[in-house]
DRENPA-3360 file (N, C-alpha, C; in nm, 2 decimals, always signed):
BEGIN
1 = MEIFGQLG = +4.16/+6.50/+5.05/+4.26/+6.46/+5.14/+4.20/+6.43/+5.28 ~ +4.08/+6.48/+5.31/+4.02/+6.46/+5.44/+3.99/+6.31/+5.46 ~ +3.99/+6.23/+5.35/+3.97/+6.09/+5.37/+4.08/+6.02/+5.45 ~ +4.20/+6.08/+5.44/+4.31/+6.02/+5.52/+4.29/+6.04/+5.67 ~ +4.23/+6.15/+5.71/+4.20/+6.17/+5.85/+4.09/+6.08/+5.90 ~ +3.99/+6.06/+5.81/+3.88/+5.96/+5.84/+3.94/+5.82/+5.85 ~ +4.02/+5.79/+5.76/+4.09/+5.66/+5.76/+4.17/+5.63/+5.89 ~ +4.24/+5.74/+5.93/+4.31/+5.72/+6.06/+4.22/+5.69/+6.17;
9 = MALAFGLG = +4.11/+5.76/+6.18/+4.02/+5.73/+6.29/+3.96/+5.59/+6.28 ~ +3.93/+5.55/+6.16/+3.88/+5.41/+6.14/+3.99/+5.31/+6.18 ~ +4.11/+5.34/+6.15/+4.22/+5.25/+6.19/+4.23/+5.24/+6.35 ~ +4.21/+5.35/+6.42/+4.21/+5.34/+6.56/+4.12/+5.24/+6.62 ~ +4.00/+5.24/+6.56/+3.90/+5.14/+6.61/+3.93/+5.00/+6.55 ~ +3.96/+4.99/+6.42/+3.99/+4.86/+6.36/+4.11/+4.79/+6.41 ~ +4.22/+4.86/+6.43/+4.33/+4.79/+6.49/+4.31/+4.75/+6.63 ~ +4.24/+4.83/+6.71/+4.21/+4.80/+6.85/+4.12/+4.67/+6.85;
17 = ALGSALGI = +4.02/+4.66/+6.76/+3.94/+4.55/+6.76/+4.02/+4.42/+6.71 ~ +4.11/+4.44/+6.62/+4.19/+4.33/+6.57/+4.28/+4.28/+6.69 ~ +4.34/+4.37/+6.76/+4.42/+4.32/+6.88/+4.33/+4.25/+6.98 ~ +4.21/+4.30/+7.01/+4.12/+4.24/+7.10/+4.09/+4.10/+7.06 ~ +4.06/+4.08/+6.93/+4.03/+3.95/+6.88/+4.15/+3.85/+6.89 ~ +4.27/+3.90/+6.86/+4.39/+3.82/+6.87/+4.41/+3.78/+7.02 ~ +4.40/+3.88/+7.11/+4.42/+3.85/+7.25/+4.32/+3.76/+7.31 ~ +4.19/+3.78/+7.27/+4.08/+3.69/+7.32/+4.10/+3.55/+7.27;
25 = GTAGRAAA = +4.13/+3.54/+7.14/+4.15/+3.41/+7.08/+4.27/+3.34/+7.15 ~ +4.38/+3.41/+7.17/+4.49/+3.34/+7.24/+4.46/+3.29/+7.38 ~ +4.40/+3.38/+7.46/+4.36/+3.34/+7.59/+4.25/+3.24/+7.59 ~ +4.16/+3.25/+7.50/+4.04/+3.16/+7.50/+4.09/+3.02/+7.46 ~ +4.18/+3.00/+7.37/+4.23/+2.87/+7.35/+4.30/+2.80/+7.47 ~ +4.37/+2.88/+7.54/+4.43/+2.83/+7.66/+4.33/+2.80/+7.77 ~ +4.23/+2.88/+7.78/+4.12/+2.86/+7.87/+4.05/+2.73/+7.84 ~ +4.02/+2.71/+7.71/+3.95/+2.58/+7.67/+4.04/+2.46/+7.70;
33 = GAWAKEAR = +4.16/+2.47/+7.68/+4.25/+2.36/+7.72/+4.25/+2.33/+7.87 ~ +4.25/+2.44/+7.95/+4.25/+2.42/+8.10/+4.12/+2.37/+8.14 ~ +4.01/+2.41/+8.08/+3.88/+2.35/+8.12/+3.87/+2.20/+8.08 ~ +3.93/+2.17/+7.97/+3.93/+2.03/+7.93/+4.00/+1.94/+8.03 ~ +4.12/+2.00/+8.07/+4.20/+1.93/+8.17/+4.12/+1.91/+8.30 ~ +4.05/+2.02/+8.35/+3.98/+2.01/+8.47/+3.86/+1.91/+8.46 ~ +3.79/+1.91/+8.34/+3.68/+1.82/+8.32/+3.73/+1.68/+8.32 ~ +3.84/+1.65/+8.26/+3.90/+1.51/+8.26/+3.93/+1.46/+8.41;
41 = EGKPLNFA = +3.97/+1.56/+8.49/+4.01/+1.53/+8.63/+3.89/+1.53/+8.72 ~ +3.77/+1.56/+8.67/+3.65/+1.57/+8.75/+3.65/+1.69/+8.84 ~ +3.72/+1.79/+8.81/+3.72/+1.91/+8.89/+3.62/+2.01/+8.84 ~ +3.57/+2.10/+8.93/+3.48/+2.20/+8.88/+3.56/+2.30/+8.78 ~ +3.49/+2.35/+8.68/+3.55/+2.44/+8.58/+3.57/+2.58/+8.65 ~ +3.69/+2.63/+8.63/+3.74/+2.76/+8.69/+3.68/+2.88/+8.62 ~ +3.60/+2.96/+8.68/+3.55/+3.08/+8.62/+3.66/+3.19/+8.59 ~ +3.77/+3.18/+8.66/+3.87/+3.28/+8.65/+3.92/+3.29/+8.50;
49 = YIILTGMP = +3.91/+3.18/+8.43/+3.96/+3.18/+8.29/+3.87/+3.28/+8.21 ~ +3.75/+3.30/+8.24/+3.66/+3.39/+8.17/+3.72/+3.53/+8.19 ~ +3.76/+3.57/+8.31/+3.81/+3.70/+8.33/+3.94/+3.72/+8.25 ~ +4.03/+3.62/+8.25/+4.15/+3.63/+8.18/+4.13/+3.64/+8.03 ~ +4.03/+3.57/+7.98/+4.00/+3.57/+7.84/+3.94/+3.70/+7.80 ~ +3.86/+3.76/+7.88/+3.78/+3.88/+7.84/+3.86/+4.01/+7.85 ~ +3.97/+4.01/+7.93/+4.04/+4.14/+7.95/+4.08/+4.21/+7.83 ~ +4.13/+4.15/+7.72/+4.17/+4.22/+7.60/+4.06/+4.30/+7.53;
57 = LSQTIYGF = +3.94/+4.28/+7.57/+3.83/+4.35/+7.50/+3.83/+4.50/+7.52 ~ +3.89/+4.55/+7.63/+3.88/+4.69/+7.66/+3.95/+4.77/+7.55 ~ +4.05/+4.72/+7.48/+4.12/+4.79/+7.38/+4.03/+4.83/+7.26 ~ +3.93/+4.74/+7.23/+3.84/+4.78/+7.13/+3.76/+4.90/+7.17 ~ +3.72/+4.91/+7.30/+3.65/+5.03/+7.35/+3.74/+5.15/+7.34 ~ +3.86/+5.14/+7.38/+3.95/+5.26/+7.37/+3.97/+5.30/+7.22 ~ +3.98/+5.21/+7.13/+3.99/+5.25/+6.99/+3.86/+5.31/+6.94 ~ +3.75/+5.26/+6.99/+3.62/+5.32/+6.95/+3.61/+5.46/+7.00;
65 = ILMLVGLA = +3.64/+5.48/+7.12/+3.63/+5.62/+7.18/+3.73/+5.71/+7.11 ~ +3.85/+5.67/+7.08/+3.95/+5.75/+7.01/+3.89/+5.79/+6.87 ~ +3.83/+5.69/+6.80/+3.77/+5.72/+6.67/+3.66/+5.82/+6.68 ~ +3.57/+5.81/+6.78/+3.46/+5.90/+6.80/+3.51/+6.04/+6.83 ~ +3.60/+6.05/+6.92/+3.66/+6.18/+6.96/+3.73/+6.25/+6.84 ~ +3.80/+6.17/+6.76/+3.87/+6.22/+6.64/+3.77/+6.26/+6.53 ~ +3.66/+6.19/+6.52/+3.57/+6.22/+6.41/+3.48/+6.34/+6.45 ~ +3.45/+6.36/+6.58/+3.35/+6.46/+6.62/+3.39/+6.60/+6.57;
73 = PAVANPVI = +3.52/+6.64/+6.59/+3.55/+6.78/+6.54/+3.55/+6.78/+6.39 ~ +3.59/+6.68/+6.33/+3.59/+6.67/+6.18/+3.45/+6.68/+6.12 ~ +3.35/+6.62/+6.19/+3.21/+6.63/+6.15/+3.15/+6.76/+6.18 ~ +3.18/+6.81/+6.30/+3.13/+6.95/+6.34/+3.19/+7.06/+6.25 ~ +3.32/+7.04/+6.22/+3.39/+7.14/+6.14/+3.48/+7.07/+6.04 ~ +3.42/+7.05/+5.92/+3.50/+6.98/+5.81/+3.63/+7.04/+5.78 ~ +3.65/+7.17/+5.81/+3.78/+7.23/+5.78/+3.89/+7.16/+5.86 ~ +3.86/+7.11/+5.98/+3.97/+7.04/+6.06/+4.02/+6.92/+5.99;
81 = AAKYPGVL = +3.92/+6.84/+5.94/+3.96/+6.71/+5.87/+4.04/+6.75/+5.74 ~ +4.00/+6.86/+5.67/+4.07/+6.90/+5.55/+4.20/+6.96/+5.58 ~ +4.22/+7.03/+5.69/+4.34/+7.10/+5.72/+4.44/+7.00/+5.79 ~ +4.40/+6.90/+5.86/+4.49/+6.82/+5.94/+4.48/+6.67/+5.90 ~ +4.47/+6.63/+5.78/+4.45/+6.49/+5.75/+4.56/+6.40/+5.80 ~ +4.68/+6.45/+5.78/+4.80/+6.37/+5.82/+4.81/+6.36/+5.97 ~ +4.77/+6.46/+6.04/+4.77/+6.45/+6.19/+4.67/+6.35/+6.24 ~ +4.55/+6.35/+6.18/+4.44/+6.26/+6.22/+4.48/+6.11/+6.18;
89 = LSIGMAGG = +4.54/+6.10/+6.06/+4.59/+5.97/+6.02/+4.70/+5.91/+6.12 ~ +4.79/+6.00/+6.15/+4.90/+5.96/+6.24/+4.84/+5.92/+6.38 ~ +4.75/+6.00/+6.43/+4.69/+5.98/+6.56/+4.62/+5.84/+6.56 ~ +4.54/+5.82/+6.45/+4.47/+5.69/+6.44/+4.56/+5.57/+6.43 ~ +4.66/+5.59/+6.35/+4.76/+5.47/+6.34/+4.83/+5.45/+6.47 ~ +4.88/+5.55/+6.53/+4.96/+5.54/+6.66/+4.87/+5.48/+6.77 ~ +4.75/+5.53/+6.78/+4.66/+5.48/+6.88/+4.61/+5.33/+6.85 ~ +4.58/+5.31/+6.72/+4.54/+5.17/+6.68/+4.65/+5.07/+6.70;
97 = IAELFSAW = +4.77/+5.10/+6.67/+4.88/+5.01/+6.68/+4.91/+4.98/+6.83 ~ +4.90/+5.09/+6.91/+4.92/+5.07/+7.06/+4.81/+4.98/+7.11 ~ +4.68/+4.99/+7.07/+4.57/+4.91/+7.12/+4.59/+4.77/+7.07 ~ +4.63/+4.75/+6.94/+4.65/+4.62/+6.88/+4.75/+4.54/+6.97 ~ +4.87/+4.59/+6.99/+4.97/+4.51/+7.06/+4.94/+4.50/+7.21 ~ +4.88/+4.60/+7.27/+4.84/+4.59/+7.41/+4.74/+4.48/+7.43 ~ +4.64/+4.47/+7.34/+4.54/+4.36/+7.36/+4.60/+4.23/+7.33 ~ +4.68/+4.22/+7.22/+4.73/+4.09/+7.18/+4.83/+4.04/+7.29;
105 = MQGAIGAA = +4.91/+4.12/+7.35/+5.00/+4.08/+7.45/+4.93/+4.05/+7.58 ~ +4.82/+4.12/+7.61/+4.74/+4.09/+7.72/+4.68/+3.95/+7.71 ~ +4.64/+3.92/+7.59/+4.59/+3.78/+7.57/+4.69/+3.68/+7.59 ~ +4.82/+3.71/+7.54/+4.93/+3.61/+7.56/+4.95/+3.59/+7.71 ~ +4.95/+3.70/+7.79/+4.97/+3.68/+7.93/+4.85/+3.61/+7.99 ~ +4.73/+3.64/+7.94/+4.61/+3.56/+7.99/+4.62/+3.42/+7.96 ~ +4.67/+3.38/+7.84/+4.69/+3.24/+7.81/+4.79/+3.17/+7.91 ~ +4.90/+3.24/+7.93/+5.00/+3.18/+8.03/+4.94/+3.17/+8.17;
113 = ACRALSEG = +4.85/+3.27/+8.20/+4.79/+3.27/+8.33/+4.69/+3.15/+8.34 ~ +4.62/+3.12/+8.24/+4.52/+3.01/+8.24/+4.60/+2.88/+8.26 ~ +4.71/+2.87/+8.20/+4.79/+2.74/+8.21/+4.85/+2.74/+8.36 ~ +4.90/+2.85/+8.40/+4.96/+2.85/+8.54/+4.85/+2.82/+8.64 ~ +4.73/+2.87/+8.63/+4.62/+2.85/+8.72/+4.58/+2.70/+8.72 ~ +4.58/+2.64/+8.60/+4.53/+2.51/+8.59/+4.64/+2.41/+8.64 ~ +4.76/+2.45/+8.64/+4.87/+2.36/+8.69/+4.91/+2.39/+8.83 ~ +4.87/+2.51/+8.88/+4.92/+2.55/+9.01/+4.81/+2.56/+9.11;
121 = EGKGLAFM = +4.71/+2.48/+9.10/+4.60/+2.47/+9.19/+4.53/+2.60/+9.22 ~ +4.52/+2.68/+9.11/+4.44/+2.81/+9.12/+4.51/+2.92/+9.20 ~ +4.64/+2.91/+9.23/+4.70/+3.01/+9.31/+4.76/+3.12/+9.22 ~ +4.76/+3.24/+9.27/+4.83/+3.35/+9.20/+4.75/+3.43/+9.11 ~ +4.61/+3.42/+9.11/+4.53/+3.49/+9.02/+4.55/+3.65/+9.03 ~ +4.56/+3.70/+9.15/+4.58/+3.84/+9.16/+4.70/+3.89/+9.09 ~ +4.81/+3.82/+9.10/+4.94/+3.86/+9.04/+4.92/+3.85/+8.89 ~ +4.85/+3.76/+8.84/+4.83/+3.74/+8.69/+4.75/+3.86/+8.64;
129 = IIAMGIVE = +4.65/+3.90/+8.72/+4.56/+4.01/+8.68/+4.65/+4.14/+8.68 ~ +4.73/+4.15/+8.78/+4.82/+4.27/+8.78/+4.91/+4.28/+8.66 ~ +4.97/+4.16/+8.62/+5.05/+4.16/+8.50/+4.97/+4.20/+8.38 ~ +4.85/+4.15/+8.37/+4.77/+4.19/+8.26/+4.73/+4.34/+8.27 ~ +4.72/+4.39/+8.39/+4.69/+4.53/+8.41/+4.80/+4.62/+8.36 ~ +4.92/+4.58/+8.38/+5.04/+4.66/+8.33/+5.03/+4.67/+8.18 ~ +5.00/+4.57/+8.11/+4.98/+4.58/+7.96/+4.86/+4.67/+7.93 ~ +4.76/+4.66/+8.01/+4.64/+4.74/+7.99/+4.68/+4.89/+8.00;
137 = TVGLFGFV = +4.78/+4.92/+8.08/+4.82/+5.06/+8.10/+4.88/+5.11/+7.96 ~ +4.95/+5.02/+7.89/+5.00/+5.06/+7.76/+4.88/+5.10/+7.67 ~ +4.77/+5.02/+7.67/+4.65/+5.05/+7.60/+4.59/+5.18/+7.64 ~ +4.59/+5.21/+7.77/+4.54/+5.34/+7.81/+4.63/+5.46/+7.76 ~ +4.76/+5.44/+7.77/+4.85/+5.54/+7.71/+4.83/+5.56/+7.56 ~ +4.81/+5.45/+7.49/+4.78/+5.46/+7.35/+4.65/+5.52/+7.31 ~ +4.56/+5.53/+7.41/+4.43/+5.60/+7.39/+4.44/+5.74/+7.44 ~ +4.50/+5.77/+7.55/+4.50/+5.91/+7.61/+4.60/+6.00/+7.54;
145 = FPLLVMPS = +4.72/+5.95/+7.52/+4.82/+6.04/+7.47/+4.79/+6.10/+7.33 ~ +4.73/+6.01/+7.23/+4.69/+6.07/+7.11/+4.58/+6.18/+7.12 ~ +4.50/+6.17/+7.22/+4.40/+6.27/+7.25/+4.46/+6.40/+7.28 ~ +4.58/+6.40/+7.34/+4.64/+6.53/+7.38/+4.68/+6.61/+7.26 ~ +4.71/+6.55/+7.14/+4.75/+6.62/+7.02/+4.64/+6.63/+6.92 ~ +4.52/+6.60/+6.96/+4.41/+6.60/+6.86/+4.38/+6.75/+6.83 ~ +4.37/+6.78/+6.70/+4.34/+6.92/+6.66/+4.19/+6.95/+6.70 ~ +4.17/+7.07/+6.74/+4.03/+7.11/+6.77/+3.99/+7.24/+6.70;
% end
């Protein structure tokens, strides 16, 4: 049964990484389109698109840390993994799903921000980063709150 607890911790990382890939892919496609538009117009390419594209990566880190923190007690004391497999599975799934959607939606906001910057003469970057930061907060909650119920 302890395999379910280990699976949960793997899901925390795997789903966070999946969300990051989806978010980065979404924002990256928009950035590539904005760079193509700028190149056609003879403008210098805007570095801000890199920032907007890379922001969803943090959810992979949160999922990885959640996985390590969840596996550490189970490795140090295998009784924990055997005694609480459902709890660890639930923690991993909840954290992983939160990271997945946080990163994916952060990428969607980043894509919209790339387009807005390319069409709005580069104005409003700070507001766009704030909007992405609000979604980042969901990822932080999905990382921290499951840690509060982690068996020890």
